[in-house]
N, C-alpha and C positions, 0 to 999 in steps of 0.2 A: 504494500500500500504506500503510495507516494504522498508526500506532504508538500505544502507550499510555504514560502517565506517571502516577506517584503520588508525591507529595511527603510526606515524613515527617521527623521529627527524632528523634534518639536522645540521651537524657540520659547523664550519666556513669556511671549504674548499669546501663545497657543497656536501659532502658525506652524504648519507642517511642510516638510520638504522631503521628497523621495530621494533616498541615497542609493538604493538598489531596487530595480523593478522586481515584481513578483517572479519567482523562479521555483521550479519543482526541485525538491531535494529528497534523497533517500534516507530514511531513518536508520540509525544504528541497529544491528541485529541484537546487541545486548549493551545496555548502558553501563559505563564504568561506575563502580561503587567507591566514592571518595567524599570526604568532608572538606577537602582542601581545594583551593582555587588552583588552576593550572599556572605554570610559570609564564610570566608575561613575555610575549614574542615581539613586542614593538621595537622599532629601530633604536629608540632612545635607551631602552632597558638592555638591549643586546650589546650596545656599544659602550655603555658606562662601566667603568671599573667598580667593583664592590668596595665600599668604604671600610 
């Protein structure tokens, strides 16, 4: 069974803007069981040296 996702952002005045149009995605066969957030993969976190 396929699912759809549409990504948008909302400004402080309630206005919306579509960031990514609706697309069909396949769900995972089995969800990971964890209470931790995954490690950040953004460019800033990947390039900064740990303090």
